[in-house]
C-alpha positions in Angstrom: -58.0 -15.2 5.7 -58.1 -18.0 3.2 -56.9 -21.4 4.1 -54.4 -21.4 1.1 -52.4 -18.6 2.6 -52.1 -20.3 6.0 -50.5 -23.5 4.6 -47.9 -21.9 2.4 -44.5 -23.3 3.4 -41.8 -20.7 4.2 -38.4 -21.3 2.8 -35.7 -21.4 5.3 -32.0 -21.0 4.7 -29.7 -23.5 6.2 -27.4 -22.3 9.0 -23.8 -22.1 7.9 -21.3 -22.7 10.7 -17.8 -21.3 10.4 -14.9 -22.9 12.1 -13.4 -20.7 14.8 -10.4 -18.8 13.5 -7.4 -19.0 15.9 -4.6 -16.5 15.6 -1.1 -17.7 15.6 1.3 -15.9 17.9 3.8 -13.6 16.3 7.5 -13.8 17.2 9.6 -10.7 17.6 11.9 -12.0 14.8 8.9 -11.9 12.4 8.0 -8.4 13.4 11.6 -7.2 13.1 11.9 -8.8 9.6 8.6 -7.3 8.5 9.7 -3.9 9.7 13.1 -4.2 7.9 11.4 -5.2 4.6 8.9 -2.4 4.9 11.7 0.2 5.6 13.7 -1.1 2.6 10.6 -0.9 0.4 9.6 2.6 1.4 13.2 3.8 0.9 13.7 2.3 -2.5 10.2 3.0 -4.0 9.5 6.3 -2.2 12.9 8.1 -2.6 12.4 9.1 -6.3 9.1 10.7 -5.5 10.7 12.7 -2.7 13.5 13.9 -4.9 11.1 15.1 -7.6 8.8 16.6 -5.0 11.8 18.5 -3.5 12.9 19.7 -6.9 9.4 21.0 -7.7 9.3 22.8 -4.4 12.6 24.5 -5.0 11.7 25.3 -8.7 8.0 26.3 -8.6 7.9 26.9 -12.4 8.9 23.4 -13.3 6.2 20.8 -14.1 6.5 17.1 -13.1 7.8 16.2 -16.6 10.4 18.9 -16.4 11.5 17.9 -12.9 11.8 14.3 -14.0 13.9 15.3 -17.0 16.2 17.6 -15.0 16.7 15.1 -12.3 17.6 12.4 -14.8 19.9 14.8 -16.7 21.7 15.7 -13.5 22.4 12.2 -12.2 20.8 9.5 -14.3 18.9 6.8 -12.5 21.0 7.3 -9.4 20.0 11.0 -9.4 16.5 9.9 -8.2 18.2 8.3 -5.1 20.3 11.3 -4.1 20.2 11.8 -0.4 19.3 8.2 0.4 22.8 7.4 1.5 24.5 10.4 3.3 
């Protein structure tokens, strides 16, 4: 082996130290608030999809566009939220 290969310095990467992450405790009120917000979000955003899906299941010949048009013609914007409040 040649002497030049023996003396080649090897590059080292500096060690990066990360501060330890500590979790904050969750209170029951935060969990309840998060659950309430999630329930509201799922109800308001998901209900129109459920109405159109149910319409398409009942009327197999209708496309998505036809189901949307018929649902809107039947009840306007509130037609997409039928069944949300009994």
